[in-house]
C-alpha positions, 0 to 999 in steps of 0.5 A: 464440590462440583460446580456447573456453569450457568447458562449465562456463562455458556452463553458468554463463552460461546459469544467470545469464541465466535468473536475470536473466530471472526477476528482470526478470519478478518486478520487473515485477509491482511496478509503480508506481500511484496510491493513494487514502487515507481515514480511516474507522471499522472498518466503512470508513464514512468519518469526519473525517480529524481522527480519524486524527491522532495529533497531538492529534486527537480520538477519539470512539469508535473504533477508526479506520483509514487505508484505501487502495487504487488503486481510491479516488478523491478525492471520497468524503464523510464518512458514505460507505462506501468501495467493497470491495477496499481495505486498512486499517492503524491510523491510528497505525501509523508503519511503514505510513505510511511505506511509502505515503509518508505522513507518519509522524505527524499528519493524512492529509487524506481523499482524499489520492492518492499516486502512484508507490506500488510494488506491486499494492495493494489486495490485502492489509493493510499493518501488523499493528495492526488490519489486514485485507484488504477493507473491505466493501462 
């Protein structure tokens, strides 16, 4: 018995293939990358990471944020201003910490680099508490 595909079947198959190809292209934009993290003040000046420790860290002044970017490397020192192009979230934003593979509470060491972070990174902020795009330069 010879069976032919109806035009409806061909149309649905073609539509599925186009959607699948589009989905694969969209996933291609979510590449894995390395992301560097630093504790810094609202101006992007690096401070001791204890300022971003919500488990008993000290908070003289503030507010403090965890800045991140694929462009941040380890080795920046306390007192240095981070390069522009990074993003930040509040040091106590457990949801954003978890999104980037950081502990949801506690200390995050300056210069921590997480590998395999999904997304483009550095193009915007994560988290809603005191976040903004660029850290300045």
